[in-house]
Structures are given as structure tokens and as C-alpha cells.
N, C-alpha and C positions, 0 to 999 in steps of 0.2 A: 800193738795192743800193749798197754801198760800193765805191770804186774797186778795192779788192783782191779783190772777189768775182767779177769777170769771168772769171778762169780756172777757177773752180769751176763756173760757169754753162756755160762752153764744154765742160768735162769732162762735165757731165750731158748736154748735147746729143749729144756724141759717143757716149756710152754708150747713150743712148736710140735713136740711129740704128744701133746694132750695129757701130760701128767697132771693129775688133779690132787694128789695126796703126797705129801713129803713128810717122812718120819725122820726124827733125829734126836740124838742125845746132844745136849748143848755142847758145842766145841768152838773154841776160838778160831780154828782154821776155816771153819765153815760159817763163821759169824755173818759175814756180808750176805752170802747166799741164803742163809736162814732168814735174814731180815727182808730180803727181796721176796722170798716165798711167802713170809708172813703178811706182807702188804699186797700181795697179788690176790685180788677177790676171786680169781678162778681156781686158786689152789687152797687146799686146807693143810696147814702145818700142824703136825702132831708131835708133841714133846713125848719122848719115850724115857722110861726109867732104866731100861737096859736095851741094848742093841737087838737082842734076840726077840723082843717084842715087835720089833720092825718086820721081822719075817711073817709074824702072824697078821700084822697090818697089811703087808703087801699081798698076802694070800687072800685076806678078806676083801681087799679092794679089787683084786682081779676077779674074785667070784661075784662081786657085785657090779662089775662092768666098767671099773675105774682103773687108771694106771697110777702106780705108786713108785716113788724112789726112796731109797734108804741112804741117809747121810751118816757117816761115822768116821771115827778117827781109827788109825790102824790098831790101836789097843783093843777096840771093839770087835775086831775080826775074831779074836780069841772067844768072845761071848757067843758068837753065832755058829760055832763049828758043828755042834750036834744038830742043830736046827736046819742047817744047810742041806742035810740028807733029805729033808721033806721036799725041798725044791726039786731035786732030781727025781725023786719017786713020784711026785704029784704033777710034775711038768708044768709049772706056772712060772711066768717070767719074774725075774728080780733084777733090779738095777741098783747097784750100790756105788756111791761116790765116796771114796775114802781119802782123807787127809792123812798123809804119812807122818809118823813120829819114829824115833829110834834110829834114824839115819845119821848123816854127817853132823857133827857138833851137837848132838843131843845132850842136854844138861840132866835130864831125869833118867837114871839107870833103869827104872822100871818100864820105860817105854821101849828100851832096845830089843828085848826078846821078841815081842810080837811085831814090832816094826821090821825086824829082820825075817820073820816067818810069814808075814801077812800074805804075800804073793803066792808062795808055795802052798800054804794052808788052803787058800781059796781055790787054787787050781786042783789040789788033791780032792777037794769036795765037788768038783765038777764045774766051777765057775770059770768063765772065759775072762782073763785079766788083761787090761790095757794099762800101761804105766806111762804117765805124762811126766816127762822130765823138763818140759818147757811150757811156758804160758801158751805159746801158739798151738801146741798139741792137745790142749784140754778140750776146747769145744769140739773139734772133729772126733776125738775119741769119745766123748759123751754122746755125740750123735750116732756114732757107729754102735756103741753099747745099747742105747735105746732101741734102735732099729733091730739089731740082732735079738735082743731079749724079747721084745714084743712080737716079732715075726716068727720066732722059732720056739717060744716058750722055754727059754733057757735063762740061766744066771749069768750075769756080766758084772764086772766091777771096773771102775776106773780108779787107779791109785795116783793121786796127785803127790808127787815127790815133795819131801821136805825142802829140797833146793828151791822149789817154786813158792811154797807157802811161807818160807822163811824159818830161820832157826831161832826158837825162843831161848831167852836166857832166864835164869832163876828169878832175877829181879822183875822181868816182865811177867812172868807166871804169878809171883806174889802179888802184883798190883792188879791182876784181872779179877 
């Protein structure tokens, strides 16, 4: 699988799992996946102003009989900490796919703290975390996260390493 194919693999896993709603805050790391979801007539893509809105979206979708996935960047994990308690208390499924920042070669120092704390933060709040360090790991981990979350009403997250999505430079960021 080429490095650019992982968004298509994730999209196939979401479709196969019956995901109908995808919430996201615009993110360059998820750009291809977001575009695939937007063009999929069986899915509704919902732009969020904050990642914590995605928790409410997922809860409402589940109560309405639909499956939802939340796409975010690692910095967004910090925005959902308090609301993650609702997932554990109310026992509804949440699947989050996180593109990581703040790892190797990060140009933006503001991305480093949450990038380093994302996994521990999610696990502390009861989320089962999978970390994809290679392209080949992504689709199987997404499949596992989807099945576990929807079969056990739990919170799962797949963290896609910055090594996989690529390291942005200041110039790339300024041109986006």
C-alpha cells in the first residue's frame, strides 16, 4: 500500500462498518479521508467548530440508531477531555481517528504538548488506544477499533503517527 492509500483504506473500513456520520474539524492530515467521506452519498460529513461538538454528534447519532466517527488532530484531544467522561458514564460507542502532531520534527511548538500527551490523556479517560506507526497498520487498527467500540459500547481511538502522515514544514503550513 502506498503512503497515500491509507485514507481510502480507512474509508473502506468506515463504509463496511456502517458508519453514516463523520464529524471533523478541518485538518490537512485528514484531508483525503474527509474528501472521500464528503463524496460518499451513504455518509454525512459534519464540519465541527470544536472537537468537543463531535462527542455530542456521536451521542446523538447513536441515540438515533446511526454510527458516527470523529476525525481530529492530536491537539483536538485536549478539547474533548472533560466531555469524554460522558462516554464512560453513558456507555455509548465513540470511535476517534487522530492524526498526530507534536512528534518527530514538529515545526510548531504549540503542537508538542498535546501531541506528547494525547495517548495518555485518552487512556486516562477510559479510551482504548491503538497507535499506527506504519501505513500497513492503519486499516486493521481502524477495523478493530470500530468493532470493539460498537460491540461493547466503548470509546476507542486510532492514533496515526506523524511519521505516517508526514512532517509539515512552516512553508507548507503557510501555503495551505
